[in-house]
N, CA, C and O atoms as a GROMACS GRO file, in nm:
protein
  432
    1MET      N    1   1.977   8.333   5.613
    1MET     CA    2   2.009   8.276   5.485
    1MET      C    3   2.000   8.123   5.496
    1MET      O    4   2.041   8.064   5.597
    2THR      N    5   1.947   8.062   5.393
    2THR     CA    6   1.932   7.917   5.392
    2THR      C    7   2.028   7.856   5.290
    2THR      O    8   2.074   7.924   5.198
    3SER      N    9   2.057   7.726   5.306
    3SER     CA   10   2.148   7.662   5.212
    3SER      C   11   2.074   7.589   5.100
    3SER      O   12   2.135   7.514   5.025
    4ARG      N   13   1.944   7.612   5.089
    4ARG     CA   14   1.866   7.550   4.982
    4ARG      C   15   1.926   7.589   4.847
    4ARG      O   16   1.961   7.706   4.826
    5PRO      N   17   1.940   7.492   4.755
    5PRO     CA   18   1.993   7.527   4.622
    5PRO      C   19   1.905   7.629   4.552
    5PRO      O   20   1.786   7.641   4.581
    6LEU      N   21   1.964   7.701   4.461
    6LEU     CA   22   1.888   7.799   4.384
    6LEU      C   23   1.793   7.729   4.288
    6LEU      O   24   1.827   7.625   4.232
    7ARG      N   25   1.677   7.787   4.269
    7ARG     CA   26   1.588   7.742   4.163
    7ARG      C   27   1.645   7.795   4.032
    7ARG      O   28   1.725   7.889   4.032
    8ASP      N   29   1.603   7.734   3.921
    8ASP     CA   30   1.652   7.773   3.789
    8ASP      C   31   1.635   7.923   3.765
    8ASP      O   32   1.730   7.990   3.723
    9PHE      N   33   1.517   7.976   3.791
    9PHE     CA   34   1.492   8.117   3.764
    9PHE      C   35   1.571   8.207   3.858
    9PHE      O   36   1.617   8.313   3.818
   10GLU      N   37   1.587   8.166   3.983
   10GLU     CA   38   1.668   8.244   4.077
   10GLU      C   39   1.812   8.252   4.027
   10GLU      O   40   1.876   8.356   4.037
   11GLN      N   41   1.862   8.142   3.973
   11GLN     CA   42   1.998   8.143   3.919
   11GLN      C   43   2.007   8.238   3.799
   11GLN      O   44   2.105   8.312   3.787
   12LEU      N   45   1.907   8.236   3.712
   12LEU     CA   46   1.906   8.329   3.599
   12LEU      C   47   1.907   8.473   3.648
   12LEU      O   48   1.974   8.559   3.591
   13MET      N   49   1.833   8.500   3.753
   13MET     CA   50   1.827   8.637   3.808
   13MET      C   51   1.964   8.681   3.860
   13MET      O   52   2.009   8.792   3.832
   14LEU      N   53   2.029   8.593   3.936
   14LEU     CA   54   2.161   8.629   3.989
   14LEU      C   55   2.263   8.644   3.876
   14LEU      O   56   2.348   8.732   3.881
   15LEU      N   57   2.254   8.558   3.775
   15LEU     CA   58   2.344   8.572   3.660
   15LEU      C   59   2.319   8.703   3.587
   15LEU      O   60   2.414   8.769   3.544
   16ALA      N   61   2.193   8.743   3.573
   16ALA     CA   62   2.161   8.871   3.509
   16ALA      C   63   2.222   8.986   3.588
   16ALA      O   64   2.279   9.078   3.529
   17LEU      N   65   2.210   8.982   3.720
   17LEU     CA   66   2.268   9.088   3.802
   17LEU      C   67   2.420   9.090   3.790
   17LEU      O   68   2.480   9.197   3.787
   18ALA      N   69   2.482   8.973   3.782
   18ALA     CA   70   2.627   8.968   3.766
   18ALA      C   71   2.668   9.033   3.634
   18ALA      O   72   2.768   9.104   3.628
   19HIS      N   73   2.590   9.010   3.528
   19HIS     CA   74   2.620   9.070   3.398
   19HIS      C   75   2.596   9.221   3.399
   19HIS      O   76   2.675   9.297   3.344
   20LEU      N   77   2.488   9.264   3.461
   20LEU     CA   78   2.446   9.406   3.455
   20LEU      C   79   2.523   9.496   3.551
   20LEU      O   80   2.534   9.616   3.527
   21GLY      N   81   2.577   9.440   3.657
   21GLY     CA   82   2.650   9.522   3.753
   21GLY      C   83   2.556   9.594   3.848
   21GLY      O   84   2.437   9.566   3.855
   22ASP      N   85   2.613   9.689   3.921
   22ASP     CA   86   2.537   9.762   4.023
   22ASP      C   87   2.423   9.843   3.960
   22ASP      O   88   2.431   9.887   3.846
   23ASP      N   89   2.321   9.859   4.037
   23ASP     CA   90   2.208   9.944   4.003
   23ASP      C   91   2.127   9.893   3.884
   23ASP      O   92   2.075   9.972   3.806
   24ALA      N   93   2.117   9.761   3.870
   24ALA     CA   94   2.029   9.702   3.769
   24ALA      C   95   1.885   9.718   3.818
   24ALA      O   96   1.861   9.731   3.939
   25HIS      N   97   1.791   9.718   3.727
   25HIS     CA   98   1.650   9.726   3.767
   25HIS      C   99   1.575   9.610   3.705
   25HIS      O  100   1.628   9.540   3.618
   26GLY      N  101   1.452   9.591   3.748
   26GLY     CA  102   1.372   9.478   3.702
   26GLY      C  103   1.362   9.468   3.551
   26GLY      O  104   1.371   9.359   3.495
   27GLY      N  105   1.342   9.582   3.485
   27GLY     CA  106   1.329   9.582   3.339
   27GLY      C  107   1.456   9.538   3.269
   27GLY      O  108   1.450   9.465   3.171
   28SER      N  109   1.571   9.582   3.319
   28SER     CA  110   1.698   9.544   3.254
   28SER      C  111   1.727   9.395   3.276
   28SER      O  112   1.779   9.329   3.186
   29MET      N  113   1.692   9.343   3.394
   29MET     CA  114   1.712   9.200   3.419
   29MET      C  115   1.620   9.118   3.329
   29MET      O  116   1.661   9.017   3.272
   30ARG      N  117   1.497   9.161   3.318
   30ARG     CA  118   1.398   9.091   3.235
   30ARG      C  119   1.445   9.087   3.090
   30ARG      O  120   1.442   8.981   3.027
   31ARG      N  121   1.487   9.200   3.035
   31ARG     CA  122   1.533   9.205   2.896
   31ARG      C  123   1.653   9.113   2.873
   31ARG      O  124   1.658   9.041   2.773
   32LEU      N  125   1.748   9.116   2.964
   32LEU     CA  126   1.868   9.034   2.949
   32LEU      C  127   1.833   8.885   2.950
   32LEU      O  128   1.881   8.808   2.867
   33ILE      N  129   1.750   8.845   3.044
   33ILE     CA  130   1.711   8.704   3.052
   33ILE      C  131   1.637   8.662   2.925
   33ILE      O  132   1.663   8.555   2.870
   34GLU      N  133   1.546   8.747   2.878
   34GLU     CA  134   1.472   8.714   2.756
   34GLU      C  135   1.564   8.706   2.635
   34GLU      O  136   1.551   8.615   2.554
   35GLU      N  137   1.658   8.801   2.623
   35GLU     CA  138   1.752   8.801   2.510
   35GLU      C  139   1.842   8.679   2.509
   35GLU      O  140   1.867   8.619   2.404
   36ARG      N  141   1.891   8.641   2.625
   36ARG     CA  142   1.991   8.534   2.632
   36ARG      C  143   1.930   8.395   2.638
   36ARG      O  144   1.997   8.298   2.601
   37THR      N  145   1.806   8.382   2.685
   37THR     CA  146   1.748   8.248   2.700
   37THR      C  147   1.632   8.223   2.603
   37THR      O  148   1.596   8.108   2.580
   38GLY      N  149   1.574   8.330   2.547
   38GLY     CA  150   1.456   8.314   2.462
   38GLY      C  151   1.330   8.288   2.543
   38GLY      O  152   1.225   8.260   2.487
   39ARG      N  153   1.341   8.297   2.670
   39ARG     CA  154   1.231   8.271   2.763
   39ARG      C  155   1.153   8.399   2.786
   39ARG      O  156   1.213   8.504   2.810
   40VAL      N  157   1.020   8.393   2.780
   40VAL     CA  158   0.938   8.510   2.808
   40VAL      C  159   0.921   8.519   2.960
   40VAL      O  160   0.884   8.421   3.025
   41VAL      N  161   0.949   8.637   3.014
   41VAL     CA  162   0.947   8.656   3.159
   41VAL      C  163   0.849   8.766   3.194
   41VAL      O  164   0.854   8.875   3.137
   42SER      N  165   0.759   8.739   3.288
   42SER     CA  166   0.664   8.842   3.331
   42SER      C  167   0.731   8.933   3.434
   42SER      O  168   0.817   8.890   3.510
   43PRO      N  169   0.689   9.060   3.437
   43PRO     CA  170   0.743   9.149   3.540
   43PRO      C  171   0.718   9.096   3.681
   43PRO      O  172   0.804   9.110   3.769
   44GLY      N  173   0.603   9.036   3.702
   44GLY     CA  174   0.572   8.981   3.835
   44GLY      C  175   0.671   8.875   3.878
   44GLY      O  176   0.708   8.868   3.996
   45ALA      N  177   0.715   8.791   3.783
   45ALA     CA  178   0.812   8.686   3.816
   45ALA      C  179   0.944   8.748   3.859
   45ALA      O  180   1.010   8.699   3.950
   46ILE      N  181   0.983   8.856   3.792
   46ILE     CA  182   1.108   8.925   3.827
   46ILE      C  183   1.102   8.975   3.972
   46ILE      O  184   1.193   8.949   4.050
   47TYR      N  185   0.996   9.045   4.006
   47TYR     CA  186   0.989   9.107   4.139
   47TYR      C  187   0.967   9.004   4.249
   47TYR      O  188   1.015   9.022   4.361
   48THR      N  189   0.895   8.897   4.219
   48THR     CA  190   0.879   8.790   4.318
   48THR      C  191   1.014   8.725   4.347
   48THR      O  192   1.049   8.701   4.463
   49ALA      N  193   1.089   8.696   4.242
   49ALA     CA  194   1.221   8.636   4.260
   49ALA      C  195   1.315   8.732   4.333
   49ALA      O  196   1.392   8.690   4.420
   50CYS      N  197   1.308   8.860   4.299
   50CYS     CA  198   1.392   8.960   4.369
   50CYS      C  199   1.361   8.962   4.518
   50CYS      O  200   1.452   8.968   4.600
   51ASP      N  201   1.234   8.956   4.553
   51ASP     CA  202   1.196   8.955   4.695
   51ASP      C  203   1.255   8.832   4.765
   51ASP      O  204   1.310   8.844   4.875
   52ARG      N  205   1.245   8.716   4.701
   52ARG     CA  206   1.299   8.593   4.759
   52ARG      C  207   1.451   8.601   4.775
   52ARG      O  208   1.506   8.565   4.879
   53LEU      N  209   1.518   8.649   4.670
   53LEU     CA  210   1.665   8.657   4.674
   53LEU      C  211   1.713   8.760   4.776
   53LEU      O  212   1.817   8.742   4.840
   54GLU      N  213   1.637   8.866   4.791
   54GLU     CA  214   1.674   8.967   4.892
   54GLU      C  215   1.654   8.911   5.032
   54GLU      O  216   1.736   8.934   5.121
   55ALA      N  217   1.546   8.837   5.053
   55ALA     CA  218   1.520   8.777   5.184
   55ALA      C  219   1.629   8.676   5.221
   55ALA      O  220   1.658   8.657   5.339
   56ARG      N  221   1.688   8.612   5.122
   56ARG     CA  222   1.794   8.514   5.146
   56ARG      C  223   1.932   8.579   5.158
   56ARG      O  224   2.030   8.511   5.188
   57GLY      N  225   1.940   8.711   5.136
   57GLY     CA  226   2.065   8.783   5.152
   57GLY      C  227   2.156   8.781   5.030
   57GLY      O  228   2.273   8.817   5.040
   58TYR      N  229   2.104   8.739   4.915
   58TYR     CA  230   2.184   8.729   4.794
   58TYR      C  231   2.189   8.859   4.715
   58TYR      O  232   2.284   8.883   4.640
   59ILE      N  233   2.089   8.943   4.731
   59ILE     CA  234   2.086   9.073   4.663
   59ILE      C  235   2.038   9.178   4.760
   59ILE      O  236   1.982   9.147   4.865
   60SER      N  237   2.060   9.304   4.725
   60SER     CA  238   2.004   9.415   4.802
   60SER      C  239   1.934   9.508   4.704
   60SER      O  240   1.959   9.503   4.583
   61SER      N  241   1.847   9.593   4.757
   61SER     CA  242   1.777   9.687   4.671
   61SER      C  243   1.764   9.821   4.740
   61SER      O  244   1.768   9.833   4.862
   62ALA      N  245   1.746   9.922   4.657
   62ALA     CA  246   1.725  10.058   4.706
   62ALA      C  247   1.650  10.134   4.596
   62ALA      O  248   1.656  10.097   4.479
   63LEU      N  249   1.580  10.237   4.636
   63LEU     CA  250   1.512  10.320   4.537
   63LEU      C  251   1.610  10.418   4.476
   63LEU      O  252   1.687  10.483   4.547
   64GLY      N  253   1.607  10.429   4.343
   64GLY     CA  254   1.691  10.524   4.272
   64GLY      C  255   1.628  10.662   4.272
   64GLY      O  256   1.527  10.686   4.337
   65GLU      N  257   1.689  10.751   4.200
   65GLU     CA  258   1.640  10.888   4.188
   65GLU      C  259   1.518  10.892   4.095
   65GLU      O  260   1.505  10.809   4.005
   66PRO      N  261   1.428  10.988   4.116
   66PRO     CA  262   1.314  11.004   4.025
   66PRO      C  263   1.364  11.038   3.884
   66PRO      O  264   1.464  11.109   3.868
   67THR      N  265   1.295  10.988   3.783
   67THR     CA  266   1.334  11.017   3.645
   67THR      C  267   1.216  11.075   3.568
   67THR      O  268   1.102  11.034   3.590
   68PRO      N  269   1.243  11.170   3.479
   68PRO     CA  270   1.135  11.229   3.399
   68PRO      C  271   1.067  11.126   3.309
   68PRO      O  272   0.947  11.134   3.283
   69GLU      N  273   1.146  11.027   3.260
   69GLU     CA  274   1.089  10.923   3.173
   69GLU      C  275   0.980  10.844   3.244
   69GLU      O  276   0.889  10.791   3.180
   70ARG      N  277   0.989  10.835   3.373
   70ARG     CA  278   0.892  10.757   3.451
   70ARG      C  279   0.793  10.849   3.523
   70ARG      O  280   0.730  10.809   3.621
   71GLY      N  281   0.780  10.971   3.476
   71GLY     CA  282   0.686  11.064   3.539
   71GLY      C  283   0.723  11.098   3.682
   71GLY      O  284   0.635  11.123   3.764
   72GLY      N  285   0.851  11.100   3.711
   72GLY     CA  286   0.896  11.133   3.846
   72GLY      C  287   0.903  11.014   3.940
   72GLY      O  288   0.945  11.028   4.055
   73LYS      N  289   0.862  10.896   3.893
   73LYS     CA  290   0.868  10.777   3.978
   73LYS      C  291   1.012  10.727   3.987
   73LYS      O  292   1.093  10.747   3.896
   74ARG      N  293   1.041  10.662   4.098
   74ARG     CA  294   1.175  10.608   4.119
   74ARG      C  295   1.178  10.458   4.089
   74ARG      O  296   1.082  10.387   4.117
   75LYS      N  297   1.288  10.412   4.030
   75LYS     CA  298   1.306  10.270   4.004
   75LYS      C  299   1.366  10.203   4.127
   75LYS      O  300   1.443  10.264   4.201
   76ARG      N  301   1.330  10.078   4.147
   76ARG     CA  302   1.398   9.997   4.249
   76ARG      C  303   1.520   9.938   4.181
   76ARG      O  304   1.510   9.871   4.079
   77LEU      N  305   1.637   9.963   4.239
   77LEU     CA  306   1.764   9.918   4.185
   77LEU      C  307   1.818   9.802   4.268
   77LEU      O  308   1.805   9.802   4.391
   78TYR      N  309   1.878   9.705   4.202
   78TYR     CA  310   1.924   9.582   4.268
   78TYR      C  311   2.074   9.566   4.251
   78TYR      O  312   2.132   9.605   4.150
   79ARG      N  313   2.137   9.507   4.353
   79ARG     CA  314   2.280   9.479   4.352
   79ARG      C  315   2.303   9.338   4.404
   79ARG      O  316   2.234   9.290   4.494
   80LEU      N  317   2.400   9.272   4.345
   80LEU     CA  318   2.442   9.140   4.390
   80LEU      C  319   2.527   9.158   4.514
   80LEU      O  320   2.620   9.238   4.514
   81ARG      N  321   2.496   9.084   4.619
   81ARG     CA  322   2.574   9.090   4.743
   81ARG      C  323   2.679   8.979   4.743
   81ARG      O  324   2.671   8.886   4.663
   82PRO      N  325   2.777   8.987   4.831
   82PRO     CA  326   2.881   8.883   4.836
   82PRO      C  327   2.824   8.741   4.852
   82PRO      O  328   2.877   8.646   4.795
   83ALA      N  329   2.717   8.727   4.929
   83ALA     CA  330   2.655   8.594   4.945
   83ALA      C  331   2.598   8.545   4.812
   83ALA      O  332   2.598   8.425   4.784
   84GLY      N  333   2.549   8.636   4.729
   84GLY     CA  334   2.498   8.600   4.597
   84GLY      C  335   2.610   8.555   4.505
   84GLY      O  336   2.594   8.460   4.428
   85VAL      N  337   2.723   8.623   4.511
   85VAL     CA  338   2.840   8.584   4.432
   85VAL      C  339   2.886   8.445   4.476
   85VAL      O  340   2.917   8.361   4.392
   86ALA      N  341   2.890   8.422   4.606
   86ALA     CA  342   2.935   8.293   4.658
   86ALA      C  343   2.844   8.179   4.612
   86ALA      O  344   2.893   8.073   4.572
   87VAL      N  345   2.714   8.199   4.618
   87VAL     CA  346   2.622   8.092   4.578
   87VAL      C  347   2.631   8.069   4.427
   87VAL      O  348   2.617   7.955   4.382
   88LEU      N  349   2.654   8.174   4.350
   88LEU     CA  350   2.673   8.156   4.205
   88LEU      C  351   2.799   8.074   4.176
   88LEU      O  352   2.799   7.989   4.088
   89ARG      N  353   2.905   8.101   4.249
   89ARG     CA  354   3.029   8.024   4.231
   89ARG      C  355   3.006   7.876   4.261
   89ARG      O  356   3.050   7.789   4.186
   90THR      N  357   2.936   7.850   4.370
   90THR     CA  358   2.908   7.712   4.410
   90THR      C  359   2.823   7.642   4.304
   90THR      O  360   2.853   7.529   4.266
   91GLU      N  361   2.717   7.708   4.258
   91GLU     CA  362   2.629   7.650   4.156
   91GLU      C  363   2.704   7.628   4.025
   91GLU      O  364   2.686   7.526   3.959
   92HIS      N  365   2.788   7.724   3.988
   92HIS     CA  366   2.864   7.714   3.863
   92HIS      C  367   2.957   7.592   3.869
   92HIS      O  368   2.966   7.516   3.773
   93ALA      N  369   3.025   7.576   3.980
   93ALA     CA  370   3.118   7.463   3.996
   93ALA      C  371   3.042   7.330   3.991
   93ALA      O  372   3.089   7.234   3.930
   94ALA      N  373   2.926   7.324   4.054
   94ALA     CA  374   2.847   7.200   4.053
   94ALA      C  375   2.801   7.166   3.911
   94ALA      O  376   2.809   7.051   3.870
   95HIS      N  377   2.753   7.266   3.837
   95HIS     CA  378   2.709   7.242   3.699
   95HIS      C  379   2.826   7.204   3.609
   95HIS      O  380   2.813   7.117   3.523
   96ALA      N  381   2.940   7.269   3.628
   96ALA     CA  382   3.058   7.236   3.548
   96ALA      C  383   3.099   7.092   3.571
   96ALA      O  384   3.135   7.021   3.477
   97GLY      N  385   3.094   7.048   3.695
   97GLY     CA  386   3.128   6.909   3.727
   97GLY      C  387   3.033   6.811   3.662
   97GLY      O  388   3.075   6.705   3.615
   98MET      N  389   2.905   6.844   3.658
   98MET     CA  390   2.807   6.755   3.596
   98MET      C  391   2.819   6.754   3.444
   98MET      O  392   2.788   6.653   3.381
   99ARG      N  393   2.863   6.866   3.384
   99ARG     CA  394   2.876   6.873   3.238
   99ARG      C  395   3.002   6.804   3.188
   99ARG      O  396   3.011   6.764   3.072
  100ARG      N  397   3.100   6.790   3.276
  100ARG     CA  398   3.229   6.733   3.236
  100ARG      C  399   3.208   6.595   3.172
  100ARG      O  400   3.145   6.507   3.230
  101GLY      N  401   3.262   6.580   3.051
  101GLY     CA  402   3.255   6.453   2.980
  101GLY      C  403   3.129   6.432   2.898
  101GLY      O  404   3.115   6.328   2.834
  102LEU      N  405   3.037   6.527   2.897
  102LEU     CA  406   2.913   6.510   2.822
  102LEU      C  407   2.919   6.557   2.677
  102LEU      O  408   2.835   6.517   2.597
  103LYS      N  409   3.016   6.639   2.644
  103LYS     CA  410   3.019   6.697   2.510
  103LYS      C  411   3.012   6.589   2.402
  103LYS      O  412   2.936   6.603   2.306
  104ALA      N  413   3.089   6.484   2.417
  104ALA     CA  414   3.091   6.376   2.317
  104ALA      C  415   2.955   6.307   2.307
  104ALA      O  416   2.919   6.258   2.201
  105LYS      N  417   2.882   6.303   2.414
  105LYS     CA  418   2.751   6.237   2.414
  105LYS      C  419   2.639   6.326   2.361
  105LYS      O  420   2.536   6.276   2.317
  106LEU      N  421   2.659   6.458   2.365
  106LEU     CA  422   2.554   6.551   2.326
  106LEU      C  423   2.570   6.607   2.186
  106LEU      O  424   2.474   6.655   2.126
  107VAL      N  425   2.692   6.601   2.133
  107VAL     CA  426   2.718   6.657   2.000
  107VAL      C  427   2.704   6.544   1.897
  107VAL      O  428   2.766   6.439   1.913
  108PRO      N  429   2.622   6.565   1.792
  108PRO     CA  430   2.603   6.460   1.692
  108PRO      C  431   2.727   6.434   1.609
  108PRO      O  432   2.725   6.348   1.521
   0.00000   0.00000   0.00000
């Protein structure tokens, strides 16, 4: 695991997993990010970020059970690991510190 700060999209991915809970999949993370940010996200971006976050120890993945809706194919399911929760806490605190006192400057 490295101490490199999270990229913006990596942070969105971890936040999506925190919202969705255990056994989230790429499609559910993509929908949540698009709904909450208005940002269009490609499936490839989701899986590339998941690979990076898993390599850093922030998330884990496993194959779920086959489903009839997917023609018997199994979904890859993702979970936030304790290291992912810790890095989110650190990033949240850093952003909160930087936002402190800005409301008066940003609100017309």
